[in-house]
C-alpha positions as CSV (number, residue, x, y, z in Angstrom):
1,X,-80.3,-157.3,124.7
2,X,-81.1,-153.7,125.3
3,X,-81.4,-151.1,122.5
4,X,-78.8,-148.3,123.1
5,X,-80.9,-145.7,121.3
6,X,-83.7,-146.1,123.6
7,X,-81.7,-145.6,126.7
8,X,-82.1,-142.1,128.6
9,X,-79.3,-139.6,129.7
10,X,-77.1,-140.4,132.7
11,X,-78.0,-138.4,135.8
12,X,-75.2,-136.0,137.2
13,X,-74.9,-135.7,141.0
14,X,-75.5,-132.3,142.5
15,X,-72.5,-130.1,143.6
16,X,-71.8,-129.6,147.2
17,X,-71.0,-126.0,148.2
18,X,-69.1,-125.3,151.3
19,X,-68.2,-121.8,152.8
20,X,-64.6,-121.3,153.8
21,X,-63.5,-118.9,156.6
22,X,-60.4,-116.3,156.3
23,X,-58.5,-115.0,153.2
24,X,-56.3,-116.7,150.7
25,X,-52.5,-116.5,150.6
26,X,-52.8,-115.7,146.9
27,X,-53.7,-112.1,147.6
28,X,-50.5,-111.4,149.5
29,X,-48.4,-111.2,146.3
30,X,-50.2,-108.3,144.7
31,X,-50.5,-106.4,147.9
32,X,-46.7,-106.6,148.4
33,X,-46.2,-105.6,144.9
34,X,-48.3,-102.5,145.3
35,X,-46.6,-101.5,148.5
36,X,-43.1,-102.0,147.0
37,X,-44.1,-100.0,143.9
38,X,-45.5,-97.2,146.0
39,X,-42.4,-97.0,148.1
40,X,-40.2,-97.0,145.0
41,X,-42.3,-94.2,143.5
42,X,-42.1,-92.2,146.7
43,X,-38.3,-92.7,146.8
44,X,-38.0,-91.7,143.2
45,X,-40.1,-88.6,143.8
46,X,-38.2,-87.7,146.9
47,X,-34.8,-88.3,145.4
48,X,-35.6,-86.3,142.3
49,X,-34.7,-82.7,142.8
50,X,-37.0,-79.7,142.0
51,X,-37.4,-78.8,138.4
52,X,-37.1,-75.0,137.5
53,X,-37.5,-72.9,134.4
54,X,-35.1,-70.0,133.7
55,X,-35.8,-67.4,131.1
56,X,-32.7,-66.0,129.2
57,X,-32.2,-63.6,126.3
58,X,-30.1,-66.2,124.5
59,X,-28.8,-69.7,125.1
60,X,-25.1,-69.1,124.2
61,X,-23.1,-72.1,125.4
62,X,-26.1,-74.0,127.0
63,X,-26.8,-77.6,126.1
64,X,-29.4,-80.0,127.5
65,X,-27.8,-82.9,129.4
66,X,-24.3,-81.2,129.5
67,X,-24.6,-77.7,131.0
68,X,-24.3,-77.8,134.8
69,X,-25.9,-75.6,137.4
70,X,-23.4,-74.6,140.1
71,X,-23.3,-72.7,143.4
72,X,-19.8,-71.6,144.6
73,X,-18.3,-73.9,141.9
74,X,-20.1,-76.9,143.3
75,X,-22.5,-78.8,141.0
76,X,-26.1,-78.6,142.2
77,X,-28.0,-79.4,139.1
78,X,-28.1,-80.0,135.3
79,X,-29.9,-78.5,132.3
80,X,-32.5,-80.9,130.9
81,X,-34.1,-78.9,128.2
82,X,-33.5,-75.8,126.1
83,X,-36.4,-74.3,124.0
84,X,-38.0,-71.1,122.8
85,X,-41.1,-69.4,124.1
86,X,-44.2,-68.9,122.0
87,X,-43.0,-65.7,120.2
88,X,-39.4,-66.9,119.9
89,X,-38.2,-63.8,121.8
90,X,-36.8,-65.7,124.8
91,X,-35.1,-68.9,125.6
92,X,-36.6,-71.2,128.2
93,X,-34.1,-73.3,130.0
94,X,-35.3,-76.2,132.2
95,X,-33.0,-77.5,134.8
96,X,-33.2,-80.2,137.5
97,X,-31.6,-79.3,140.8
98,X,-30.6,-81.5,143.8
99,X,-33.2,-82.0,146.5
100,X,-31.0,-80.1,148.9
101,X,-31.6,-76.9,147.0
102,X,-35.4,-77.1,147.3
103,X,-35.7,-74.7,150.2
104,X,-33.4,-72.1,148.5
105,X,-35.6,-71.6,145.4
106,X,-37.3,-68.4,146.4
107,X,-38.2,-65.0,144.9
108,X,-34.7,-63.4,145.5
109,X,-32.7,-66.3,144.0
110,X,-30.7,-65.3,140.9
111,X,-29.3,-67.2,137.9
112,X,-26.9,-66.2,135.2
113,X,-24.6,-67.8,132.6
114,X,-20.9,-67.9,133.4
115,X,-18.5,-67.5,130.5
116,X,-15.0,-66.0,130.1
117,X,-15.5,-62.3,130.8
118,X,-13.4,-59.2,131.0
119,X,-15.3,-56.3,132.7
120,X,-14.6,-53.5,135.2
121,X,-10.9,-54.4,135.1
122,X,-11.5,-58.0,136.3
123,X,-11.2,-61.3,134.5
124,X,-13.7,-64.0,135.4
125,X,-14.8,-67.4,134.1
126,X,-11.5,-68.5,132.6
127,X,-12.3,-72.1,133.5
128,X,-15.2,-72.1,131.1
129,X,-12.7,-72.0,128.2
130,X,-12.1,-75.7,128.8
131,X,-15.2,-77.0,130.6
132,X,-17.8,-74.9,128.8
133,X,-20.3,-72.4,130.1
134,X,-22.5,-73.2,133.1
135,X,-25.3,-71.5,135.0
136,X,-24.4,-70.0,138.3
137,X,-26.9,-69.7,141.2
138,X,-27.2,-67.2,144.0
139,X,-29.7,-68.5,146.5
140,X,-31.5,-66.5,149.1
141,X,-33.3,-67.4,152.3
142,X,-36.1,-64.9,152.0
143,X,-39.2,-64.6,149.9
144,X,-41.9,-67.1,148.8
145,X,-41.0,-70.4,147.1
146,X,-40.7,-70.1,143.3
147,X,-39.9,-72.4,140.4
148,X,-39.8,-69.9,137.5
149,X,-37.0,-67.3,137.3
150,X,-35.6,-64.6,134.9
151,X,-31.9,-65.0,134.3
152,X,-29.5,-62.1,134.5
153,X,-27.8,-60.8,131.4
154,X,-24.6,-60.0,133.4
155,X,-23.2,-61.6,136.5
156,X,-24.1,-59.7,139.7
157,X,-21.3,-57.7,141.3
158,X,-22.2,-58.7,144.9
159,X,-23.9,-61.9,145.9
160,X,-26.8,-61.9,148.3
161,X,-24.9,-63.4,151.2
162,X,-22.1,-60.9,151.3
163,X,-22.5,-58.7,154.5
164,X,-23.0,-55.0,153.8
165,X,-25.5,-52.3,152.9
166,X,-26.9,-51.0,149.7
167,X,-27.3,-47.3,148.9
168,X,-28.4,-45.2,145.9
169,X,-26.6,-42.3,144.2
170,X,-28.1,-39.8,141.7
171,X,-26.0,-37.9,139.1
172,X,-26.6,-35.9,136.0
173,X,-24.7,-38.2,133.7
174,X,-23.1,-41.7,133.7
175,X,-19.5,-40.5,133.1
176,X,-17.0,-43.3,133.1
177,X,-18.7,-45.3,135.9
178,X,-20.1,-48.7,135.1
179,X,-21.3,-51.8,137.0
180,X,-18.3,-53.2,138.9
181,X,-16.5,-49.8,139.3
182,X,-14.9,-49.6,142.8
183,X,-16.1,-47.5,145.7
184,X,-13.3,-46.0,147.9
185,X,-13.1,-44.6,151.4
186,X,-9.8,-42.8,151.9
187,X,-8.3,-44.8,149.0
188,X,-9.4,-48.1,150.5
189,X,-11.6,-50.2,148.3
190,X,-14.7,-50.8,150.4
191,X,-17.5,-51.6,147.8
192,X,-18.6,-51.6,144.2
193,X,-21.2,-50.2,141.9
194,X,-23.9,-52.8,141.3
195,X,-26.1,-51.2,138.7
196,X,-27.2,-48.0,137.1
197,X,-30.4,-46.9,135.3
198,X,-31.9,-43.8,133.7
199,X,-34.6,-41.9,135.6
200,X,-38.1,-42.3,134.2
201,X,-38.1,-38.6,133.2
202,X,-34.6,-38.8,131.8
203,X,-33.3,-36.1,134.1
204,X,-30.3,-38.1,135.4
205,X,-28.8,-41.4,136.4
206,X,-29.4,-43.5,139.5
207,X,-26.6,-45.8,140.7
208,X,-26.9,-48.7,143.0
209,X,-23.8,-49.3,145.2
210,X,-22.9,-51.8,147.8
211,X,-20.6,-51.1,150.8
212,X,-19.2,-54.1,152.5
213,X,-19.3,-54.5,156.3
214,X,-17.9,-53.1,158.5
215,X,-17.2,-50.1,156.2
216,X,-20.9,-49.4,155.8
217,X,-21.0,-47.9,159.3
218,X,-18.9,-45.0,157.9
219,X,-21.8,-43.9,155.7
220,X,-23.8,-41.2,157.5
221,X,-26.8,-39.1,156.5
222,X,-24.6,-36.2,155.5
223,X,-21.8,-38.2,153.9
224,X,-20.7,-36.9,150.5
225,X,-20.0,-39.1,147.4
226,X,-18.1,-37.9,144.4
227,X,-16.8,-39.2,141.1
228,X,-13.2,-40.3,141.6
229,X,-12.7,-41.3,137.9
230,X,-9.6,-40.2,136.1
231,X,-7.2,-37.5,137.4
232,X,-8.3,-34.4,139.2
233,X,-6.0,-31.5,138.4
234,X,-6.3,-28.0,139.9
235,X,-4.2,-24.9,139.6
236,X,-4.9,-22.1,142.1
237,X,-3.2,-19.7,144.5
238,X,-1.9,-22.7,146.5
239,X,-0.1,-24.1,143.5
240,X,-0.5,-27.2,141.3
241,X,-2.4,-30.1,142.7
242,X,-3.0,-33.6,141.2
243,X,-5.3,-36.1,142.8
244,X,-6.4,-39.6,141.9
245,X,-7.8,-42.6,144.0
246,X,-6.0,-45.4,142.2
247,X,-4.9,-46.6,138.8
248,X,-8.0,-48.7,138.5
249,X,-10.3,-45.7,138.9
250,X,-8.3,-43.9,136.2
251,X,-9.0,-46.7,133.8
252,X,-12.5,-47.9,134.6
253,X,-13.9,-45.1,136.8
254,X,-14.8,-45.1,140.5
255,X,-16.6,-43.4,143.4
256,X,-15.2,-42.2,146.7
257,X,-17.0,-40.9,149.8
258,X,-16.2,-39.2,153.1
259,X,-17.9,-36.9,155.6
260,X,-16.4,-33.3,155.3
261,X,-14.7,-32.1,158.4
262,X,-16.7,-28.9,158.5
263,X,-19.9,-30.9,159.0
264,X,-20.9,-32.7,162.1
265,X,-21.4,-36.4,161.6
266,X,-25.1,-37.4,161.8
267,X,-26.5,-40.8,162.4
268,X,-25.8,-43.8,160.2
269,X,-27.6,-43.8,156.9
270,X,-30.4,-46.3,156.4
271,X,-30.2,-48.9,153.6
272,X,-31.4,-47.6,150.3
273,X,-30.7,-43.9,151.2
274,X,-30.4,-41.7,148.1
275,X,-27.3,-39.5,148.0
276,X,-26.1,-37.0,145.5
277,X,-23.0,-37.9,143.4
278,X,-20.8,-34.8,143.1
279,X,-18.5,-34.4,140.1
280,X,-15.4,-33.9,142.2
281,X,-14.1,-33.8,145.7
282,X,-13.7,-30.0,145.7
283,X,-17.4,-29.7,144.9
284,X,-18.3,-31.6,148.1
285,X,-16.7,-29.0,150.3
286,X,-18.8,-26.2,148.9
287,X,-21.7,-25.1,151.2
288,X,-25.2,-25.6,149.8
289,X,-27.8,-22.9,150.1
290,X,-31.5,-23.4,149.7
291,X,-32.5,-19.9,148.8
292,X,-31.7,-18.8,145.2
293,X,-32.7,-15.8,143.2
294,X,-32.5,-15.3,139.5
295,X,-31.5,-12.1,137.6
296,X,-31.3,-11.2,133.9
297,X,-28.3,-9.5,132.3
298,X,-28.2,-8.2,128.7
299,X,-24.8,-8.1,127.0
300,X,-24.1,-6.4,123.7
301,X,-20.5,-7.5,123.2
302,X,-19.3,-11.0,122.4
303,X,-20.0,-13.7,124.9
304,X,-17.8,-16.3,123.3
305,X,-16.5,-18.6,126.0
306,X,-19.4,-18.0,128.4
307,X,-21.1,-21.4,129.1
308,X,-23.9,-22.5,131.3
309,X,-22.5,-23.2,134.7
310,X,-19.9,-20.4,134.5
311,X,-19.4,-18.8,137.9
312,X,-20.7,-15.3,139.0
313,X,-18.3,-13.5,141.2
314,X,-18.3,-10.5,143.6
315,X,-14.8,-9.3,144.5
316,X,-13.5,-12.7,143.5
317,X,-16.0,-14.7,145.6
318,X,-18.4,-17.0,143.8
319,X,-22.0,-16.2,144.7
320,X,-23.8,-17.9,141.8
321,X,-23.7,-19.4,138.4
322,X,-25.0,-18.9,134.8
323,X,-28.2,-20.7,134.2
324,X,-29.0,-19.9,130.6
325,X,-27.6,-18.0,127.6
326,X,-29.8,-17.0,124.7
327,X,-29.5,-14.8,121.6
328,X,-32.0,-12.0,120.6
329,X,-32.5,-9.6,117.7
330,X,-34.4,-6.4,118.2
331,X,-36.3,-5.6,115.0
332,X,-36.9,-2.0,116.1
333,X,-33.3,-1.1,116.7
334,X,-31.8,-3.7,114.3
335,X,-29.4,-4.7,117.0
336,X,-28.3,-7.9,118.6
337,X,-28.1,-8.6,122.3
338,X,-27.5,-11.6,124.5
339,X,-29.7,-12.2,127.5
340,X,-27.9,-14.2,130.2
341,X,-29.9,-15.7,133.1
342,X,-27.9,-16.0,136.4
343,X,-28.7,-17.6,139.7
344,X,-27.5,-15.9,142.9
345,X,-27.4,-17.5,146.4
346,X,-28.0,-14.5,148.7
347,X,-27.0,-16.4,151.8
348,X,-23.4,-16.5,150.5
349,X,-23.2,-12.8,151.4
350,X,-23.2,-12.0,155.1
351,X,-24.9,-8.7,155.9
352,X,-23.3,-6.3,158.4
353,X,-24.2,-2.9,159.8
354,X,-27.0,-1.6,162.0
355,X,-29.6,-1.1,159.3
356,X,-32.5,-3.4,158.7
357,X,-31.9,-3.6,154.9
358,X,-31.9,-7.0,153.3
359,X,-32.3,-8.7,149.9
360,X,-35.4,-7.4,148.2
361,X,-36.5,-5.2,145.4
362,X,-35.8,-1.9,147.3
363,X,-32.4,-3.2,148.3
364,X,-31.6,-4.2,144.7
365,X,-32.7,-0.8,143.4
366,X,-30.3,0.9,145.8
367,X,-27.5,-1.3,144.6
368,X,-28.2,-0.6,140.9
369,X,-28.6,3.1,141.6
370,X,-25.3,3.1,143.5
371,X,-23.4,1.6,140.5
372,X,-23.8,-2.2,140.6
373,X,-22.9,-3.4,137.2
374,X,-22.2,-6.8,135.5
375,X,-19.3,-7.3,133.1
376,X,-17.6,-10.2,131.4
377,X,-14.2,-11.2,132.5
378,X,-11.7,-13.9,131.4
379,X,-11.6,-16.8,133.8
380,X,-9.0,-18.9,132.0
381,X,-6.4,-17.5,129.5
382,X,-5.7,-21.0,128.1
383,X,-9.2,-22.0,127.4
384,X,-10.8,-18.6,126.9
385,X,-13.6,-19.3,129.3
386,X,-15.5,-16.3,130.5
387,X,-17.2,-15.5,133.8
388,X,-19.4,-12.7,135.1
389,X,-18.3,-10.2,137.7
390,X,-20.6,-8.0,139.7
391,X,-18.9,-4.9,141.0
392,X,-19.8,-1.4,142.2
393,X,-18.8,1.3,139.7
394,X,-19.7,4.7,141.3
395,X,-18.3,6.6,138.2
396,X,-21.0,5.2,135.8
397,X,-24.2,7.1,135.3
398,X,-27.0,6.1,137.8
399,X,-29.1,3.1,136.6
400,X,-32.6,2.0,137.4
401,X,-33.7,-1.6,138.2
402,X,-36.3,-2.9,135.8
403,X,-38.2,-6.2,135.4
404,X,-38.4,-8.1,132.1
405,X,-39.9,-11.6,131.5
406,X,-40.4,-11.9,135.3
407,X,-36.7,-11.3,136.2
408,X,-35.0,-8.3,137.6
409,X,-32.4,-6.9,135.1
410,X,-28.9,-5.9,136.3
411,X,-27.3,-3.3,133.9
412,X,-24.0,-4.3,132.3
413,X,-20.9,-2.5,131.2
414,X,-18.3,-3.5,128.6
415,X,-16.0,-6.2,129.8
416,X,-12.2,-6.3,129.9
417,X,-12.0,-7.8,126.4
418,X,-14.3,-5.2,124.9
419,X,-12.3,-2.3,126.5
420,X,-9.1,-3.8,125.2
421,X,-10.6,-3.9,121.7
422,X,-11.7,-0.3,122.0
423,X,-8.2,0.8,123.2
424,X,-6.6,-1.2,120.4
425,X,-9.0,0.3,117.9
426,X,-8.1,3.8,119.1
427,X,-4.4,3.1,118.7
428,X,-5.0,1.8,115.1
429,X,-7.0,4.9,114.3
430,X,-4.1,7.1,115.5
431,X,-1.7,5.1,113.4
432,X,-4.0,5.6,110.4
433,X,-3.9,9.3,110.9
434,X,-0.1,9.4,110.7
435,X,1.4,10.6,107.3
436,X,2.8,7.2,106.5
437,X,3.4,8.1,102.8
438,X,5.5,11.1,103.7
439,X,7.3,9.2,106.4
440,X,8.1,6.5,103.9
441,X,9.4,9.0,101.3
442,X,11.6,10.7,103.8
443,X,12.9,7.3,105.0
444,X,13.6,6.3,101.4
445,X,15.5,9.6,100.9
446,X,17.5,9.1,104.0
447,X,18.4,5.5,103.1
448,X,19.5,6.7,99.6
449,X,21.7,9.4,101.1
450,X,23.2,6.8,103.5
451,X,23.8,4.5,100.6
452,X,25.7,7.3,98.7
453,X,27.8,8.1,101.7
454,X,28.6,4.4,102.3
455,X,29.7,4.0,98.7
456,X,31.6,7.3,98.3
457,X,35.4,7.4,97.5
458,X,36.0,9.8,100.3
459,X,34.7,7.3,102.8
460,X,36.8,4.6,101.4
461,X,39.9,6.8,101.5
462,X,39.1,7.8,105.1
463,X,38.9,4.1,106.0
464,X,42.3,3.5,104.4
465,X,43.9,6.3,106.5
466,X,42.2,5.0,109.6
467,X,43.7,1.6,108.9
468,X,47.2,3.1,108.5
469,X,46.8,5.0,111.7
470,X,45.7,1.9,113.5
471,X,48.8,0.1,112.2
472,X,51.1,2.9,113.5
473,X,49.4,2.9,116.8
474,X,50.0,-0.9,117.0
475,X,53.8,-0.3,116.3
476,X,54.0,2.4,119.0
477,X,52.2,0.1,121.4
478,X,54.7,-2.7,120.6
479,X,57.7,-0.3,121.2
480,X,56.2,0.8,124.5
481,X,55.8,-2.7,125.6
482,X,59.3,-3.9,124.6
483,X,61.5,-0.8,125.3
484,X,59.9,1.9,127.3
485,X,58.2,-0.2,129.9
486,X,61.5,-1.9,131.0
487,X,63.3,1.5,131.3
488,X,60.4,2.9,133.3
489,X,60.5,-0.1,135.6
490,X,64.3,0.6,136.3
491,X,63.6,4.2,137.0
492,X,60.8,3.3,139.5
493,X,63.2,0.9,141.2
494,X,65.8,3.6,141.6
495,X,63.2,6.0,143.0
496,X,62.2,3.4,145.4
497,X,65.7,3.0,146.7
498,X,66.0,6.8,147.0
499,X,62.9,7.0,149.1
500,X,64.2,4.3,151.3
501,X,67.5,6.3,151.8
502,X,65.5,9.4,152.6
503,X,63.5,7.4,155.1
504,X,66.8,6.5,156.9
505,X,67.8,10.2,157.1
506,X,64.7,11.4,158.8
507,X,64.6,8.7,161.4
508,X,64.5,10.0,165.1
509,X,67.9,8.5,165.9
510,X,69.7,9.8,162.8
511,X,72.2,12.8,163.2
512,X,70.3,14.8,160.5
513,X,67.1,14.5,162.5
514,X,68.9,15.7,165.7
515,X,70.4,18.8,164.0
516,X,67.0,19.6,162.5
517,X,65.4,19.5,165.9
518,X,68.1,21.9,167.3
519,X,67.6,24.3,164.4
520,X,63.8,24.2,165.0
521,X,64.3,25.2,168.7
522,X,66.6,28.1,167.8
523,X,64.1,29.3,165.2
524,X,61.4,29.2,167.8
525,X,63.5,31.2,170.3
526,X,64.3,33.8,167.6
527,X,60.6,34.1,166.8
528,X,59.7,34.7,170.4
529,X,62.4,37.5,170.6
530,X,61.0,39.1,167.5
531,X,57.4,39.0,168.8
532,X,58.6,40.6,172.1
533,X,60.5,43.4,170.3
534,X,57.5,44.0,168.0
535,X,55.2,44.3,171.0
536,X,57.6,46.7,172.8
537,X,57.9,48.9,169.7
538,X,54.2,49.1,169.3
539,X,54.0,50.4,172.9
540,X,57.1,52.6,172.7
541,X,57.8,53.7,169.1
542,X,60.1,56.4,170.3
543,X,62.6,53.8,171.3
544,X,63.8,53.7,167.6
545,X,65.2,57.2,168.2
546,X,66.0,57.4,171.8
547,X,66.7,53.8,172.6
548,X,65.3,51.5,175.2
549,X,64.7,53.1,178.5
550,X,66.2,51.4,181.5
């Protein structure tokens, strides 16, 4: 029997290694899984829309997961996140848009929050009262692709895809015009005011306007724009005139434009052309002159009512305006004076004659020496506004043109108001010289005498006699009416009948008339016989003694 401890380990047979050709089917499963996962990831990336960031001043009405992004009231995205920036001054809104909007996210694309709004006479966003606020989008097809935008504080007046042209207007003040105010052409609404901003130097306002096609072709290089807000009222020699574009322009302001008939229409204006905005339609018809000259006038009388911009007239024709009005005190003479700076447009005056004189210092000296003077005149009796009139006054002493502070000085004479005051003062001085106390004493004495006469017994007795006389006169008048007049009427009727009878006697066929005619003939024959006898006696006076010779 063999001892088990002494037995050695059992020998293991060597492994047989064989090389296999090709690949295993086991690897097919992970490869398919990777391909499917990659395709699903690609589909997820492609189906997911672009993500953008919009910066707003506030997030009023915006909620992540609820607020929609719309274009033309069609939903194109949704807000996914609302947060602050680092300094908490802005609100960053993250939104995911549909893939179809990817190519429309460019530099000119605009976003704004739509809520219920009343502006420029229009009501918008009423649907948000029920559905809530949303972000509106105005895409554009120009510019570089962009994913970060700055939201607008107000909705744009005109969207980028509306056909038309944009222009700019400059004015001294804003007036009643605001974004959204209408633009009119012959009372047809053809555009709107998009924006306005203050110039960098603060000298005025620049408006941005949009004119819709095809009305933009009516804007030429010499087209005039004017403020059509409110009501334009004028009272002149032609009568009373009231003009307004529409009720909307009266309430929210507006702008109108046209090309004056006295100007030839130039070529179409280019987009972005800067035009001047006139204060009224009447101002657009005034000719503009480039050459201007300034003069200084000193007034010693009151200039109350004289404002900057007041007209300067020559024979009723406006040739300039007041530029500045100041106030000075002369410490040497202890007197006040008011220097007024005026601006004249010499081209407004057409020169005639064969001479070669023209505007210049020598010409101005001749005018002043010939009697050119400035005086204040009332321009409006209701408002008390003053204007300056330049007229020739040959009766005044000759003057001399001088220069002060770099300006030629035109002498002045008292105005209409000052002359009226002087005349009134003269009348008052004459009244003061009258013996008013003596006149008052005499008047009092006269009134006392009149009072004594009015209350005297004699006057009362005379009035009683007069009353009795009037009563008797009334009695006589009554008797005349009731008794005398009927008798007089009967006498007149009898006289009328007598005249009728006499008329019958003197008719040509009456016997009396025939007898009268025979008597007249006999008298005529007797008169001829007497004349013949008288003539014979004058020739033969001896016939009275001797008789008529045969």
